[in-house]
KOLMARTI-349233 format. One record per residue (C-alpha): x, y, z; residue in three letters. Coordinates in Angstrom, 3 decimals, always signed. Example, Ala and Ser with C-alpha at 12.3 -4.5 7.8 and 13.67 -1.06 7.14 Angstrom:
        X        Y        Z rest
  +12.300   -4.500   +7.800  ALA
  +13.670   -1.060   +7.140  SER
***
This chain:
        X        Y        Z rest
   -1.808  +15.511  +28.162  MET
   -3.648  +17.244  +31.064  ASP
   -7.138  +18.764  +30.918  LEU
   -5.841  +22.313  +30.550  PHE
   -3.620  +21.374  +27.591  GLU
   -6.462  +19.418  +25.982  SER
   -8.861  +22.364  +26.277  ASN
   -6.204  +24.719  +24.916  ALA
   -5.695  +22.524  +21.867  GLN
   -9.452  +22.374  +21.241  LYS
   -9.670  +26.155  +21.468  ALA
   -6.783  +26.565  +19.051  MET
   -8.405  +24.134  +16.614  HIS
  -11.698  +26.047  +16.660  LEU
   -9.855  +29.310  +16.001  SER
   -7.879  +27.803  +13.125  ALA
   -8.795  +28.669   +9.506  PRO
  -11.795  +26.785   +8.129  LEU
   -9.587  +24.925   +5.642  ALA
   -7.575  +23.404   +8.519  ASP
  -10.601  +22.621  +10.681  ARG
  -12.345  +20.759   +7.851  MET
   -9.539  +18.310   +7.097  ARG
  -11.039  +14.775   +7.041  PRO
  -10.139  +12.408   +9.882  ASP
  -10.532   +9.229   +7.833  SER
  -10.496   +7.988   +4.249  LEU
  -14.296   +7.678   +4.389  ASN
  -14.551  +11.452   +4.814  GLU
  -12.081  +12.225   +2.019  LEU
  -13.653  +13.713   -1.099  ILE
  -11.882  +13.087   -4.406  GLY
   -8.805  +10.970   -5.256  GLN
  -10.912   +7.782   -5.433  GLU
   -8.493   +6.435   -8.065  HIS
   -5.933   +5.853   -5.287  ILE
   -8.039   +5.774   -2.076  THR
  -11.008   +3.583   -3.027  ALA
  -11.717   +0.583   -0.812  SER
   -9.460   -2.286   -1.796  GLY
   -6.830   -0.054   -3.372  SER
   -3.164   -0.410   -2.422  LEU
   -3.090   +2.881   -0.497  LEU
   -6.410   +2.209   +1.265  HIS
   -5.193   -1.203   +2.461  LYS
   -1.851   +0.224   +3.596  ALA
   -3.529   +2.928   +5.698  ILE
   -6.331   +0.692   +6.988  GLU
   -3.904   -2.043   +8.088  ASN
   -1.254   +0.395   +9.351  ASP
   +1.328   -1.019   +6.961  ARG
   +2.591   +2.255   +5.565  ILE
   +5.448   +2.132   +3.085  PHE
   +7.619   +4.971   +1.773  SER
   +5.694   +7.034   -0.750  MET
   +5.594  +10.338   -2.589  LEU
   +2.269  +12.154   -2.925  LEU
   +2.411  +14.279   -6.062  TRP
   -0.342  +16.682   -7.021  GLY
   -1.413  +20.330   -7.337  PRO
   -2.069  +22.555   -4.307  PRO
   -5.201  +21.837   -2.285  GLY
   -5.853  +18.356   -3.685  CYS
   -5.418  +16.429   -0.403  GLY
   -1.734  +15.526   +0.018  LYS
   -1.430  +16.894   +3.563  THR
   -4.881  +15.549   +4.391  THR
   -3.756  +12.040   +3.477  LEU
   -0.708  +12.488   +5.683  ALA
   -2.951  +13.589   +8.569  ASN
   -5.114  +10.489   +8.135  ILE
   -2.009   +8.316   +8.241  ILE
   -0.932  +10.107  +11.428  ALA
   -4.294   +9.373  +13.083  LYS
   -4.434   +5.655  +12.276  VAL
   -0.801   +4.588  +12.596  THR
   +0.687   +3.135  +15.765  GLN
   +4.123   +4.313  +14.615  SER
   +5.866   +7.484  +15.703  GLU
   +4.656  +10.154  +13.259  PHE
   +6.889  +13.166  +12.643  VAL
   +6.116  +16.022  +10.258  ARG
   +8.424  +18.701   +8.880  ILE
   +8.313  +21.248   +6.071  SER
  +11.188  +21.429   +3.631  ALA
  +10.764  +25.212   +3.640  VAL
  +11.582  +25.494   +7.351  LEU
  +13.910  +22.526   +7.953  SER
  +17.504  +21.630   +7.141  GLY
  +20.025  +18.788   +7.418  VAL
  +20.426  +19.405  +11.157  ARG
  +16.693  +18.819  +11.700  ASP
  +16.867  +15.629   +9.639  ILE
  +19.767  +14.317  +11.736  ARG
  +17.847  +14.986  +14.957  GLN
  +14.852  +13.097  +13.569  ILE
  +17.093  +10.172  +12.591  ILE
  +18.613  +10.071  +16.101  ASP
  +15.156  +10.042  +17.710  ARG
  +14.006   +7.354  +15.270  ALA
  +16.944   +5.148  +16.326  LYS
  +16.040   +5.710  +19.961  GLU
  +12.367   +4.825  +19.399  LYS
  +13.333   +1.664  +17.532  ARG
  +15.940   +0.511  +20.039  ASN
  +13.984   +1.304  +23.225  LEU
  +10.373   +0.805  +22.206  TYR
  +10.553   -1.265  +18.980  LYS
   +8.582   +1.513  +17.357  LYS
   +9.116   +2.612  +13.788  ARG
   +9.026   +6.239  +12.620  THR
   +6.979   +7.662   +9.785  ILE
   +8.381  +10.980   +8.567  LEU
   +6.115  +13.287   +6.582  PHE
   +8.002  +15.916   +4.566  VAL
   +5.828  +18.642   +3.079  ASP
   +7.142  +20.243   -0.118  GLU
   +9.974  +17.733   -0.292  ILE
  +11.029  +19.125   -3.677  HIS
  +12.350  +22.204   -1.860  ARG
  +15.107  +20.156   -0.225  PHE
  +18.364  +20.278   -2.178  ASN
  +20.266  +17.168   -3.273  LYS
  +22.349  +16.832   -0.124  SER
  +19.278  +17.233   +2.084  GLN
  +17.398  +14.583   +0.128  GLN
  +20.447  +12.299   +0.252  ASP
  +20.317  +12.482   +4.057  ALA
  +17.123  +10.366   +3.930  PHE
  +18.357   +7.784   +1.482  LEU
  +20.268   +5.330   +3.677  PHE
  +17.671   +5.410   +6.459  HIS
  +14.770   +4.838   +4.068  VAL
  +16.664   +1.966   +2.503  GLU
  +17.415   +0.221   +5.826  ASN
  +13.876   +0.790   +7.132  GLY
  +14.707   +3.131  +10.012  LEU
  +12.201   +5.677   +8.702  ILE
   +9.216   +5.372   +6.419  THR
   +9.163   +8.471   +4.251  LEU
   +5.949  +10.150   +3.127  VAL
   +6.790  +13.123   +0.922  GLY
   +4.372  +15.661   -0.550  ALA
   +5.231  +17.668   -3.641  THR
   +3.538  +19.845   -6.220  THR
   +6.408  +19.248   -8.661  GLU
   +7.058  +16.195  -10.816  ASN
   +9.262  +13.879   -8.689  PRO
  +11.084  +12.799  -11.850  SER
  +12.532  +16.319  -12.070  PHE
  +12.682  +17.550   -8.476  GLU
  +13.412  +14.491   -6.302  VAL
  +16.624  +12.471   -6.448  ASN
  +16.139   +9.400   -8.677  PRO
  +17.613   +7.131   -5.989  ALA
  +15.006   +8.361   -3.496  LEU
  +12.168   +8.099   -6.031  VAL
  +13.146   +4.493   -6.765  SER
  +12.677   +3.613   -3.081  ARG
   +9.227   +5.186   -2.850  CYS
   +5.850   +4.451   -4.379  ARG
   +4.621   +7.533   -6.263  VAL
   +0.899   +8.346   -5.991  PHE
   -0.411  +10.981   -8.372  THR
   -3.263  +13.088   -6.998  LEU
   -5.548  +14.985   -9.351  LYS
   -6.891  +18.502   -9.127  SER
  -10.359  +18.342   -7.550  LEU
  -13.202  +18.864  -10.008  ASP
  -16.103  +21.295   -9.641  HIS
  -18.396  +18.683   -8.055  THR
  -15.795  +17.745   -5.437  HIS
  -15.224  +21.377   -4.467  ILE
  -18.975  +21.966   -4.148  LEU
  -19.293  +18.977   -1.791  GLN
  -16.440  +20.289   +0.330  ILE
  -17.932  +23.799   +0.429  LEU
  -21.361  +22.543   +1.505  LYS
  -19.787  +20.457   +4.250  ARG
  -17.699  +23.408   +5.433  GLY
  -20.749  +25.667   +5.390  LEU
  -23.119  +23.414   +7.345  THR
  -20.869  +21.383   +9.680  ASP
  -21.827  +22.307  +13.242  GLN
  -18.637  +21.065  +14.947  LYS
  -15.788  +22.005  +12.635  LYS
  -17.418  +24.162   +9.960  GLY
  -19.263  +27.465   +9.878  LEU
  -22.486  +25.908  +11.206  GLY
  -24.669  +27.891   +8.801  MET
  -27.717  +26.813   +6.830  ALA
  -27.032  +25.710   +3.263  GLU
  -29.454  +28.447   +2.124  GLU
  -27.062  +31.085   +3.527  SER
  -25.346  +31.003   +0.135  PHE
  -27.184  +30.764   -3.160  SER
  -26.415  +27.815   -5.422  THR
  -24.816  +30.236   -7.876  GLU
  -22.640  +31.728   -5.117  ALA
  -21.253  +28.352   -4.070  LEU
  -20.725  +27.443   -7.715  SER
  -18.817  +30.703   -8.251  HIS
  -16.553  +29.992   -5.286  ILE
  -15.913  +26.481   -6.619  ALA
  -15.128  +27.814  -10.076  MET
  -12.548  +30.384   -8.980  VAL
  -10.882  +27.847   -6.674  SER
   -9.355  +26.014   -9.679  ASP
   -9.552  +22.600   -8.008  GLY
   -7.919  +23.799   -4.762  ASP
  -10.043  +22.838   -1.727  ALA
   -7.992  +25.095   +0.560  ARG
   -8.679  +28.142   -1.613  ILE
  -12.366  +27.210   -1.846  GLY
  -12.845  +26.943   +1.921  LEU
  -10.832  +30.112   +2.541  THR
  -13.004  +32.023   +0.066  ASN
  -16.152  +30.593   +1.662  LEU
  -15.030  +31.695   +5.123  GLU
  -14.031  +35.131   +3.822  THR
  -17.449  +35.702   +2.248  ALA
  -19.300  +34.416   +5.328  ALA
  -17.342  +36.698   +7.695  LEU
  -17.662  +39.649   +5.326  HIS
  -21.461  +39.553   +5.052  PHE
  -22.396  +37.774   +8.296  GLY
  -25.760  +36.127   +8.962  PRO
  -28.858  +37.500   +7.288  GLY
  -30.081  +37.339   +3.717  LYS
  -28.870  +34.717   +1.257  THR
  -25.447  +35.632   -0.115  ILE
  -25.566  +35.921   -3.914  SER
  -22.920  +35.215   -6.531  ALA
  -22.556  +38.953   -7.105  THR
  -21.806  +39.573   -3.429  LYS
  -19.341  +36.680   -3.359  VAL
  -17.574  +38.225   -6.341  GLY
  -17.168  +41.454   -4.381  GLU
  -15.693  +39.692   -1.352  ALA
  -13.139  +37.412   -2.975  ILE
  -10.580  +37.719   -5.710  GLU
  -10.059  +35.158   -8.447  LYS
   -7.213  +32.798   -7.686  LYS
   -4.260  +33.060  -10.041  SER
   -4.099  +30.236  -12.551  LEU
   -1.925  +27.332  -11.450  LEU
   +1.389  +28.041  -13.106  TYR
   +5.056  +27.869  -12.340  ASP
   +7.086  +29.369  -15.156  LYS
  +10.163  +27.454  -14.010  ALA
   +8.419  +24.194  -13.166  GLY
   +6.643  +21.296  -14.802  GLU
   +3.348  +23.094  -15.466  GLU
   +5.163  +25.508  -17.771  HIS
   +6.325  +22.595  -19.896  TYR
   +2.922  +20.896  -19.721  ASN
   +1.203  +23.971  -21.141  LEU
   +3.713  +24.706  -23.883  ILE
   +3.552  +21.019  -24.835  SER
   -0.243  +21.236  -25.057  ALA
   +0.049  +24.397  -27.180  PHE
   +2.531  +22.905  -29.656  ILE
   +0.648  +19.619  -29.936  LYS
   -2.586  +21.531  -30.604  SER
   -0.867  +23.434  -33.417  LEU
   +0.540  +20.186  -34.826  ARG
   -2.890  +18.557  -34.549  GLY
   -4.466  +21.421  -36.552  SER
   -6.842  +22.445  -33.750  ASP
   -6.958  +26.270  -33.673  PRO
   -9.452  +26.367  -30.766  ASP
   -7.251  +24.289  -28.478  ALA
   -4.152  +26.202  -29.606  ALA
   -5.528  +29.617  -28.660  ILE
   -6.949  +28.223  -25.393  TYR
   -3.497  +27.068  -24.237  TRP
   -1.977  +30.285  -25.568  LEU
   -4.358  +32.336  -23.424  GLU
   -3.659  +30.113  -20.419  ARG
   +0.041  +30.942  -20.654  MET
   -0.511  +34.650  -21.263  LEU
   -3.010  +34.927  -18.382  ALA
   -0.499  +33.279  -16.060  ALA
   +2.219  +35.766  -16.958  GLY
   +4.413  +33.766  -19.318  ASP
   +6.761  +35.659  -21.635  ASP
   +5.019  +36.328  -24.985  PRO
   +8.398  +36.326  -26.738  TYR
   +8.959  +32.763  -25.555  TYR
   +5.728  +31.689  -27.275  MET
   +6.655  +33.628  -30.409  LEU
  +10.026  +31.867  -30.547  ARG
   +8.274  +28.526  -30.268  ARG
   +5.874  +29.449  -33.082  MET
   +8.784  +30.484  -35.317  ILE
  +10.429  +27.148  -34.588  ARG
   +7.129  +25.342  -35.248  PHE
   +6.789  +27.035  -38.647  ALA
  +10.045  +25.450  -39.818  THR
   +9.839  +22.117  -37.995  GLU
   +6.186  +21.145  -38.438  ASP
   +5.027  +23.110  -41.492  ILE
   +8.146  +23.705  -43.529  GLY
   +7.581  +23.913  -47.281  LEU
   +3.993  +22.711  -47.016  ALA
   +3.312  +26.423  -46.484  ASP
   +6.367  +28.705  -46.829  PRO
   +4.185  +31.589  -45.652  GLY
   +4.001  +30.113  -42.150  ALA
   +7.503  +31.267  -41.246  LEU
   +6.721  +34.732  -42.634  THR
   +3.535  +34.863  -40.542  MET
   +5.383  +33.871  -37.352  ALA
   +8.165  +36.402  -37.968  LEU
   +5.657  +39.144  -38.769  ASN
   +3.771  +38.351  -35.552  ALA
   +7.007  +38.730  -33.595  SER
   +7.772  +42.086  -35.210  GLU
   +4.186  +43.292  -34.776  SER
   +4.228  +42.399  -31.085  PHE
   +7.598  +44.104  -30.653  ARG
   +6.136  +47.340  -32.032  ILE
   +2.748  +47.236  -30.288  LEU
   +3.526  +45.538  -26.970  GLY
   +0.747  +44.412  -24.650  ARG
   -2.198  +44.244  -24.768  PRO
   -2.568  +45.525  -28.355  GLU
   +0.072  +43.162  -29.681  GLY
   -1.582  +40.047  -28.237  ASP
   -3.729  +39.776  -31.346  GLY
   -0.595  +39.115  -33.403  SER
   +0.128  +35.991  -31.350  LEU
   -3.401  +34.682  -31.756  PHE
   -3.420  +35.401  -35.504  GLN
   -0.164  +33.524  -35.922  ALA
   -1.403  +30.626  -33.773  ALA
   -4.585  +30.221  -35.827  VAL
   -2.597  +30.428  -39.101  TYR
   -0.080  +27.809  -37.952  LEU
   -2.815  +25.495  -36.657  ALA
   -4.754  +25.614  -39.945  THR
   -1.745  +25.448  -42.291  ALA
   -0.848  +22.180  -44.077  PRO
   +1.791  +20.273  -42.107  LYS
   +5.082  +18.691  -43.159  SER
   +8.175  +17.822  -41.168  ASN
  +10.040  +16.731  -44.311  ALA
  +12.654  +19.516  -44.082  VAL
  +13.121  +18.809  -40.350  TYR
  +13.523  +15.090  -41.082  ALA
  +15.967  +15.880  -43.902  ALA
  +18.058  +17.984  -41.524  HIS
  +18.269  +15.113  -39.030  LYS
  +19.098  +12.589  -41.761  ALA
  +21.857  +14.646  -43.356  VAL
  +23.316  +15.453  -39.931  LYS
  +23.540  +11.741  -39.214  GLN
  +25.028  +11.050  -42.653  ALA
  +27.791  +13.614  -42.105  VAL
  +28.538  +12.067  -38.697  ALA
  +28.646   +8.565  -40.235  ASP
  +30.617   +9.226  -43.427  THR
  +33.067  +11.844  -42.184  GLY
  +35.027  +13.922  -44.694  TYR
  +33.909  +13.419  -48.254  GLN
  +35.832  +15.464  -50.862  PRO
  +33.906  +17.869  -53.076  VAL
  +33.620  +16.419  -56.608  PRO
  +36.043  +18.170  -58.976  LEU
  +33.416  +19.264  -61.481  HIS
  +31.590  +21.466  -58.911  ILE
  +34.739  +23.104  -57.536  ARG
  +35.707  +26.605  -58.624  ASN
  +38.986  +27.094  -60.529  ALA
  +40.136  +30.656  -59.743  PRO
  +43.774  +29.864  -60.674  THR
  +45.386  +28.223  -63.695  SER
  +46.886  +25.542  -61.444  LEU
  +43.420  +24.550  -60.259  MET
  +42.159  +24.474  -63.825  ALA
  +45.020  +22.120  -64.763  LYS
  +43.962  +19.909  -61.856  MET
  +40.503  +19.625  -63.469  SER
  +38.746  +21.865  -60.955  TYR
  +35.409  +22.745  -62.541  GLY
  +35.979  +20.471  -65.531  LYS
  +32.721  +19.106  -66.943  GLY
  +30.467  +21.383  -64.890  TYR
  +27.168  +22.121  -66.629  LYS
  +25.719  +25.599  -66.027  TYR
  +22.011  +25.014  -65.336  ALA
  +20.841  +28.283  -66.934  HIS
  +22.218  +27.169  -70.280  ASP
  +19.701  +24.330  -70.411  TYR
  +15.967  +24.072  -70.999  LYS
  +13.864  +24.985  -67.952  ASP
  +17.058  +25.861  -66.051  GLY
  +17.781  +22.241  -65.178  TYR
  +20.363  +19.715  -66.337  VAL
  +20.927  +16.211  -64.896  PRO
  +24.156  +16.347  -62.963  GLN
  +25.595  +14.903  -59.748  SER
  +26.319  +17.261  -56.849  TYR
  +26.939  +14.790  -54.000  LEU
  +30.256  +13.057  -53.290  PRO
  +30.653   +9.854  -55.363  PRO
  +30.319   +7.664  -52.261  ALA
  +26.880   +9.162  -51.618  MET
  +25.596   +9.123  -55.183  GLU
  +21.786   +9.081  -55.462  ASP
  +21.290   +9.328  -51.691  GLN
  +18.157  +11.271  -50.705  ARG
  +17.567  +13.200  -47.512  PHE
  +14.614  +15.441  -48.337  TYR
  +11.442  +13.560  -49.235  VAL
   +8.551  +16.022  -49.708  PRO
   +4.969  +15.164  -48.840  THR
   +1.820  +15.594  -50.912  GLN
   +0.573  +18.404  -48.628  ARG
   +0.230  +22.085  -49.491  GLY
   +2.932  +23.789  -51.536  TYR
   +5.213  +20.816  -50.917  GLU
   +3.071  +18.833  -53.349  LYS
   +4.367  +21.109  -56.136  ILE
   +7.931  +20.713  -54.863  VAL
   +7.498  +16.931  -54.954  LYS
   +6.276  +17.041  -58.565  GLN
   +9.352  +19.042  -59.592  ARG
  +11.776  +16.763  -57.747  LEU
  +10.172  +13.611  -59.146  ASP
  +10.467  +15.025  -62.670  ALA
  +14.127  +15.956  -62.180  TRP
  +14.911  +12.532  -60.694  ILE
  +13.343  +10.895  -63.755  ASP
  +15.620  +12.973  -66.000  LEU
  +18.653  +11.626  -64.115  LYS
  +17.728   +8.015  -64.797  LYS
  +19.744   +6.363  -67.563  PRO
  +17.835   +6.066  -70.813  THR
***
């Protein structure tokens, strides 16, 4: 690299966005992710000793995946190649493989390939790596915001070590913002007092754990107001917009949030339930999807412990259909609180599973003759309906009588709990079972 090219690169770096300029050059400068980068950890040793192995870096946006890749690029003696799955295809991969073979054969140099957003490659594109990762021609470092179990080929996942990065917390973002604000070489080079404590805290809060968003918002506010008086939280609020909540309605986060919502209902925690409900609504999820899940929950997790739960969920669905948003949102929250605080029983759900298995195991079992109808004289002669006892002719509308096939006599599928209305159902069933016992 000549002097002119070196100066040009420096100029380009200084004109780059603050978030790019402030990327750490070493693990010592990295803020957050100590659970995988602390001194003595597997990843720290691999980077420090330049013994990089194939890995997948999985975490939300702005948590440090690309930064880790950059650190690897700076310390490794290997050929380091980076591509984005958004902009590259199989042809690009083949060219990289050919160059990697050349580097190995001519210079005994291995190739580390960093693939950003690797989940965006389709199956055939991901398969193009497989053989070369397996035989050691390339060391793959992939970055993804999506769960590798769902979005990366299992064969490729099995050949990589998966490191899970966490969303940066408020304290981490504040540290990063202060460094970006005061750094004289790469940052804004401003005094820490240029922004009030509340202003920096506000920027950190609306960044939702994304360092890139935080630094971009900091730079936006600094350029908007320029040097002068201390920038307040109110002014910062005028200059930046709140980042949309992390959410991908087709990806893993969708399933994480609906799982949290359902488990909060099942755990009888109305506060957590409505928190996750609001998270999904604020991120633009379909309210009818949540209503369908609540209707399902009413039958699966509450059942006869509170028969009114299904009515409440159905009424909420109808109410929302009539009112729409935002007026109809209250119907969802009312239903969520009702379901969370209702007594719980999965006895009917369990009975359904048990009887389904019994039918699969026992096959065709003929209907007992005494509970068959006899609409013709021939059927009557064949004893259809013979011996049937009409329940309404007996005291309390009940008479001991068998209704299951003989081979399944006395088998029970539904076993009610002692919770809510189901406690009354249990008392009735226990009494009727006692009447069936031989005297």
